[in-house]
N, C-alpha and C positions, 0 to 999 in steps of 0.2 A: 661540487653540487651543481653549479650552474653550467650551461654549455653556451658558448658565445661564438658568433660568426667571424671566422678567421679573416674572411675577405672584406669584412666591413671596417677593419682596422688593420693594421699589420704591427706585431709586439713592439712598443715602446711607446741669465737675464741681466741681462744686464741691469742692475739697479739704477733707476732714473731718479736722482733727487730734484725735486722742484725748487724753485725759487721762492723765497718767502717775501710777502708784501712788507714794505718798510714800516707801515703803521702797526703792524702785528709783529715787529722783529722781537720786542722783548718777551712777549708771551711765547712765541714760538722758539726763541732761543732757550727758555727755560725748559720747554718740552724736548728740545734737542739734546740738551745737557743731560736731562733725565733718562732719555732713551739711550744715550751714549753710555751713561753709567750702567744701565741695564744690560746693554750689549757687552761691556766690559766684564760685568759680573757673570753674565752667562758664558763668555769666552774663558774666564777664570774656572768656572765650574766645569766646563768641557775639558780644559786642559787637566784639571784634577782627576776627572773620570778617565782621562785617556792615559795618565801616567802610571806607570807599574808601582805597586805597593809591595810586591814580594808575597802577596797572599791572594789565594783564589777568592776570599770573601769579596773582592772588588766585584766579582761576576755574579754575586747573588741577586736574585730578583727581589725587589722591594714589595712586600705585601701590604704595607702601610696599616693604618689602625682599623680598617674596615673588616679585618678578620675577627675583631672583637665585637661585631655588630650584635647588639642584644637580641634582635629578632632571629637569629640563627637557632636552629633546634639541634643542640649538641648530640642528640639521640639519633639524628638522621645522618646517613653517610653522604660524603661529597661525591656528586657524580663526576668531578673532576680530579685528575691525578696529576701530580708534579711531573714535568718532562724530564727524565733522567739525562737527556741529551744535554739540555742547557744547564741543568743542575750540576753535572759532573763531567760529562764526556767532552763537551766543548771547552770548558775551562781548562781541562788537561791538555787538550790539543794546542790550546793558545799558550799555555804556560805562564809563570809568574811575571815574565819580562815583556809580555805582549804590549804594544802600543798601537792604538787606533790612529791610522794615518792614510793619506791618499785620497784621491777622487776618482771613482769609478767611471770611465769614459765608454759610452755606448751610443748607438745610433738607431733610428728607426725610420721607416718609410712613411712620409706624409705627415702633415701636422693636423692635429685635431681642431675642428672648429671651436670647441669649448671644452671645458673640464667639468661639466655637470656631474653631480653624484650619481645620477641615474644615466649616465651616457651609454650608448651602445657600443662604443669602441672598447675592445679588450684592454688596450693599453691604459686608456683613461681609467677604466675600472680597476686595473692593477695599481696605478698611481694613486687613485684615491684610497685603495686598501692599504697600501704601505704608509699612508699618512693618518690612518685612523686605527682603531681598535675594533675588535669584535668581542663577544662574550667569551668565546672559547677558540681555540686552534687545535689542529692535530698535533700530537706528539710528533717531533721531528722525524721524518722518513716513514710514518705509518698512518694508513687511512683508518678511518672510523674509530679514532681515539680521541679523548677529550682532555685537554690540558687547560689550566687557567689562562685567560688573557684579562680582559677588563672584569670579568667575573672571577672572583676568588673561591666562591662556593656556589653550587647550585643544588638545591634539595628537591627531591621528587616527594611531594606531600600529597596524601590522599585527598581527593577533591570531595567536597561536601555533597553527600547525596548519590556518590558514585564510587565504583571500585577503581576508576582510573586516576591518573596523578595530574597534578598541576606543578609547575616548576617555579620555586622561589629563588630568585637571583639575587646575590649579594655582590655589589660592586666594589672595586678597588677604590680606596680614597686618594685624594690629591693628584688626579689626573686632570690636565688642563688643555682647553683649546688655546692655541697660539694666537696672539693679537694679530689682527690684519694690519697690512702696511699700506699707507696712503699711496706710496709710489708704484704700487702694482695696479692702480687704477688710473684711468683717464682723467683729465682736468675737469670733465663734466661730472664726475662721481666725487663728491666731498663727504668724507666719513665722519660720522657723529662720534664724540669721544668714546662712547660705549664699546666701539669696535676695535679701539687701539689699547685694549688691555685683555689679560687672560680671563677666561671663564671656565669654571670647573665642569667637567663632563659628568652629567647626573642621569639618573633613571628616566628623567623627562625627555632627554635627547634620544634615548632608545625608543620610547613611545612615539616621539615625533618622526623618527625614521619610519617605523611602521605605518603610522598614519599617512604620511606622504606617500609611501609605496602603494598603499591600498586605495588611495584616492582615484576613483575612476575617471576623473576629468585630467589626470596627469597622463599624457600620452608619450612621455620619455620612454624609449624602447627598454631601458633597462628596468624600469618600474613595471612596465607591461610584463617583461618576462619573469620577474620575481613574484608578481602576483599569483602566477600559476603554482608556485610553491607554497605560498603563505596564505592561500585562501581559506584554509581551514583553521587559521589561527583566530580564535574567537575574541580574546581580550588580553590587553596588557593593562594591568592595574598597578599604578605607582603607589607604593607604600610611603616611601620618604626618598630623599635624594640618592641614596645608595641602595635602595631595595625596591624590587618590583616583582610581580607575579605574571606568568604566562600561562594562559589557559587555552586549550585546544578544543575545537569542537568534539563532541562525544558522539559516536555512531553505534547503533545497534547492529552487531555483526552476528550472522548465524555460523555457529562452529560445525564441523563435520558430524558431530553426534546430534545435531539438530538444536542445541542449546544456544540462546541468544545472549551475548555478552556485550558489555560496553567497552569500546576501544577508542583510542585516539590514534592518529596516523603514525605509521612506523617511523617516519623521519622526523617526528615532532621534537625529539631530543636533539638531533643534529641541527635541525633547522632554527631551534631556540639558541643553541650555541653560535649560530651564524648571524645572529642580529647585531646590527651596528648602530651607533648613534648618529644623529643629524643635528649640527649646532643650532639650536633654538635662537641663540643671540644674534645669529646672522639671518637665516632664512624665514624668519617671521617679521623682518623689518625692511623698510626702506633705508636707503644710505643715510638719510637725515636723522635716523633713529625712530621714526614713527612706525606704528604697527601697520602691516599690510591689512589685516583684518582688526579693526579697532576692537570690536566686541568678540573675543574668542573664548568666551566663558563656557560655551558648550564643549564637552570633552571630546566631541567628535568633529570639531571645527575643521581640522586639518585633514581629515579623513573624507570629508564630504564637500568641501567649499570649492566651487569652480573658479571663483575670483583668485583665490590664493594659488590654486594650481596653475592657472595661466601666468601668474606673476612669477611662480617658482620656476616654470619652464624657461622663462626669459629673465632670470634673476640677475641683478647687478653684479653678483659675485660668481657667476657661472664660469668665469675664466681664471679663477684662482682655485686652490684646494685649502679649505680650512683644516689645519693639522692638530692632531693630538696624539699621534702614533709615534713609531720609531723614527720616521722620516718627517722633516719640515719642508714644506714647499717653499721654493725661493723665488719663483717666477718663471714666465714663459713668454718668449718672443717669437718672431718668424724662423729663427735659427734653431732654437734649443729650448728645453725645459730644465730646470735645475732644482735639486733637492739638497738638504744638508741634514746629518744626522741630529736627532733630538737628544741633547745631553741630559735632559731631565726625565727621560723615559724610564719606566719602572724596571725594564730588563736592559742592563748596561751592555750586554753584548748582543742585543737584537740587530744591530748594525755594526759592522767591523770596519767601516771606512768612514772618513770624514764627510764625504759628499758624493753625489752622482750628477752627471750631466749627460742628458740624452740629446743628441743631435737630430734634426729632422733632415732627411734626405728625399731627393725625388724618386730614386729608384734604388733597389738592392745593389746595383753596381757601385753606386757612390759610396756605400758603406763598405763594401769589399775594398775599394781602393783606399779608404782610409785606414781600414785595419792593416793593409799590406804596408802602408806608410807609417805604421806603428802609432797612430792617433787614437786607436780605440783598444781596449783591453780584451775584448772577445767578439766573435762574429759566428753567427750559424750559416754555414756554407751552403749556397744555392748548388743544386745539382749540376748545373752547367759551368760551374767554376772549379770542378775538380781538376781538369786538366790545367787550368790557370794556377792552382794551388801547387800542383806538381811542379810546373815550370818555375814559380816563384821560389819555391824551397831550393832550387838549384841556382838561384841568382846571386851575384855579388851583394846586392842590397840586403839579401836576407842573411848572408854570411856575416856582414856587419853587425846586423841585429843580434845574431847569436853570440857574437863576442861581447855585446854589451849586456848579455844575461836577459835577452828579449826573444828567445827561441818560441816557436809556435807548438802547443801541444794540441792534441785532438782527442775528443770523447764522443763516441757514437752511441746513440740510443733511439729506441722507437718513441716518436712523440705521441702523447695522448691526444691525438686529434686525427681527423681524416679529411680528405677532400672529396668533393662530390659534384655532379650536376644535378640541380633540382629541377623538376618538371612541374610547372604551375598548372595545377589541375582545374583552375578556373578558365584555362585556355582549352578550346575544343580539340586540339591536337593531342593532349595529353589526359583525356578523362578516362581512357581505357587502360587497364593493367597490361593487357597484351601489347599495346603500342609502347608502353614504357619498358616492358621486357625486351621488345624488339630493339628499342634504341640502345638499351644496355648491351645486347648481344652484338650490335654493329659497332661497338667501341672496344678495341683490344687493350685492355688495361695493362697486360703484361709488356705490351710494346711501349706503352706510355712510361712505365717503370723503368725499362731498360734504356730506352732511347731518350726520353726527356728528363729522367731523373737519374741516369747513369746508376741504376740499382738501388738508389736511396728511397725505397719505399716498399710496402708490402701490400698485396691484394687482399681486400676484405669483403665481407658479405653482410655485415650486421651493423647496427647503429651504436655498438658499444666498443669499448677498448678491446683490441684483438686478444689480450691476455687476461681479461676479466672473466671470472665465472659467469657473468651474465651473457657472454658471448658464446653461442652454441657453435662448437668447432665442427659439427657434422654438416652444417649448411655450407655448401660450397658456393662460390661466386658463380654467377650466370656465365656460360661459356662464351668465348667470341666465336659466333656462328652467323655468318651473313645470310646463308640459305634459310636458316631457321627464323631469322629476323624478317626476311622478305616474306615468308609464309605467314607468320603472325600478323603482318600488316595487311596482307591480302584478306586473311579471315576477318579483319575489322573493316574491310571495304575500301582500303587505300590502294588504289590502282591509278595508273596513267591512262585516263579515258580520251584525252584530247591530243595525246602524242606530242606535247610540249617538253617531255623530259622530266616532269615533275608530277608525283602521285597526287591524286586529289580524291575528294569524297564529297558527298552532298551533306552539308551541316547546316541545320535550321533552314532547310529548303533552298540552300545556295551552294553551287559547286564551289569547293574550297580547296585551293592547292596546298599541299604540306610545306608551307614556307613559314619559318619562325626565326626569331633572333635569340642569340645566345649572348648574355651579358656576363662580362669578367672584368677584372682590374687590369687596366691596360699597361700599367707600369710594372707588372711582374712578367718578366720575360718568360719564365717557365710556363705559367698559367696561359700566357698569350700563345705559346707554341702548341700547348695541349688543346687548346680551343681551335686553333687552325687545323690540327689533325682531325679532330672530332667532325669539323665541317666537311673537310674532304672525305672522311669515311662515310659520312651520312649521304654524301652525294651519290655513292654506289647504290644506295636504296631509292635514288631519285627523290630525295629530301633536300629542299634549299635551307640550309642553316647559315643565316646572316649573322656575322660577328659584330658585337656591340661592345667595344672597348670603352670603359668610362674611368673616371677618377674615383677616389675614395668617397667623396661627398655624394656623387651621383649614384654610386653603387649602394651607398647606405640608404639613400632616398628610395631607389628602386625596390630594395629589400622590404623597407618599411611600409611601402604603398602597395607591395605585391603587383607592381605594374609590369614586370618582366615576363617574357615567355618562358625561357629556361635560364638558369644562372649558375655560374661556376664559383663555388665558394668552398668553405671548409668549417668544420666545427672543432673547437677545443672541447675536451671532455673533462668534466669536473671530477670530483673525488666520490667514491663509493659511499653510501649505496646509491646506485644510478637511479634516477627518476625520469622516465621518458615523457612525462607530461608536458614539459615546456615545448618540446619539438613536435609531438605527435598527437596531443589531444584535440578532439574535433572543435571544441569551443574556440581555439585559436585560429581556425581556418579562415574566418572572415574578419578577424580582429586586426586593425591597423597596428603595426609595430610589433606583432606577436612573432615569436620565433618559428611558428608553423607558417612560414611565408608561402609554401607551396600548396596550402589549402587541403592537406591530407585529412581524411575523414574516415574512420572505419569502426563500426560499432563494437566488434570483438576486441580491437586494440584498446578502445576506451575502456571496456569492461575489465581487461587485464590491468590497465593502469590504475583503475578504481581499487581492484582487489589488492594490488601491490601496495597501495596506501596503508592497508591495515593488517597485512600478512606478516607475522613475526616468525614464522617458521622458515629457516633458511633453505632448507630443501625444497620446500613448496614455492619459495621465492625463485630459486634458480629454474624451477619448471615453468613457472609463469615468464620469466625472462625469455627462456628458450622458445616458448610458443610465440611470444611478441616477435622474436627475431625471425621466426618462420612467417609471420604475417607481413613483416616489412619485406622480406625477400620476395614473397609472392606478389605483393602489390608493386614493388619497385617503383616507389615514390621518388627515390634518388637512384641515380646510377653511382655507386660507391666506386671511386676511382682508386684510391689508395690510402693507406696510412703512411705518413712520411717517416723516414729515418733522418734524425738530425745529426749532422756532422758539426759538432760543436768545437770551435777553434778558440784557443785562449792563450795568452802570453804566459811564459813560465813563472813570472812573478805573482801571477794570480793564484792564491792558495785556497785550499779547502774545496777543490773542484772534484767531486766524486759522486757516484750514484749510491744513495743509501742503501738500496736493496742488495748491492753488492759488497757492502761493508757490514756484515753481520758480526764482525768482531767489535765494531764500534757501536752498532745499532741493532741488537737482537731483535729479530722479527720484523725488520724493515721491509716493507713492501712497495715503496715508491721507487720507480725505476728511471727517474730524471734527477739531474743535479739541482740543488737549491741555491740560487744566487744570494739568498739572504745571509749565508755564512761565508761568502767569498771574502777574502781580505788581501791586501796588496803588500807584497814583500820586495821593496826596493827603496 
């Protein structure tokens, strides 16, 4: 669903026990004993869960008592369907003697500044997701399907006074937020006792998440981006701890026959299923247990209050992840972040290893060296490392690894992402579409793919996944054509009038040379080489492109503030149905932190996005998507560089590494063409 900036993040504790004061020794000793007993009980539970029983019943998802919720209407169907992969296929793959064991070792470039629930880092969002729940999830390997997660049933009930539906959500019982640990905080943060115990996940937590996300005073980039999706969600009414109702705005939509009908947005069902909880017991409080907003009796307090929003952005718990999902956050330091499997999670095979450790590295090469040294279980190969891989596979070191059962396997697939150059339309150089077209024609994308990526990429021309029905295959990328690029620039008045070797133009009454900076992530060698080539290529047009290599924090800040001239980044692409609103809707053009960082604004594109919100006919939706593709192609707000091919390397002991779409024997009608690490397990 969401699309996130790849360049603002790149994908991916030691417990410190404090010394207790002597005067509090007896009190704290009792707590320590109690916590030790809890830990022992937890470990015993985990061992029981992990031990084979000889029956696949061990793998059954627990539905708890909430399925008997008296507020359910038995005459209404459940919008959610059991996922056959987890109910039957995966247990059969694992077998009766399967044991959960091992720690998955991986690495990522850069350490995030914080772990805020609305962080703009893709990896932070991913880590938060794996430690929490959502109402629904896709069936394994299939887009646009709805399987139970925290919700065990969702009913579409006719809304009073309308033919549209409202969604009644019935939650799973006995799901808990894990206690916070004092040792994960600095000495200055002393936790009140209420934070050191479990709290049930309730409907109030889901409403709190929605209220926080929609608070206009909250400028965390993740919240700003999600508001573009949920701005039509009108109300969440909490019925009780395990029941709530989601109501979407109703619009009068004129049909082709002229009749006006009531409709809610097309994505209302999937967006409802994507709702998550936010722990009230943490984010409404100071560490001493006092409420941030003492009087929060107004149901809209957390949706409107600026004081709370400011405190939430800088919250004392922003460097931990409060966990209720299949993974439990175990801590983060300057070297790594750790997670462990949640033995109490309702799906006992949602995680198939005991833990996960992600190390922080300065650059991709550090990750590559650790993978070669057999310190990591998997690695996504960089294009400039293909020769190194070939040489390593011939080395004595690798031969020894093969003998130990640690040979390297490779799985290639087209990533659901693309890399691009974004032209900031707030800058005078990039206001004209002819100029943006010319800049695109001056960049040889095939050269980049062959020379910089060693062929690990595909040229693209539209903002959707290459193999999605939303992408119009008839639209071809702008050609590499220096002469045409020069002509377009001249038509727009960019010529060298003073003979200094740089084309110029009168802008706002002042002669302005075409000189701009290109911002990129300096520690990615491939991006650096691509940007160096682009600067050289543009020099042929007498344009001075100054390279501005920055670290992750500065890249993120520049993107959020829209302070760059041009920027080299990428977008990961969410699951269908695609919603272009986050990136391309005009309202985000001037909004700080919005994903529309380049300030794109087009009236027809806005109209298409608006119509897509309420168009249910699949054929008409495809027509709208293709017209949208044509607008983006013509306006050239981005230079689409390529969609990368991923060369995924993994050790042979890593199991269940496959592409669902290629295993129709296991998952009929699967259409997801990337491996899913949630089912990986370690055999050694």
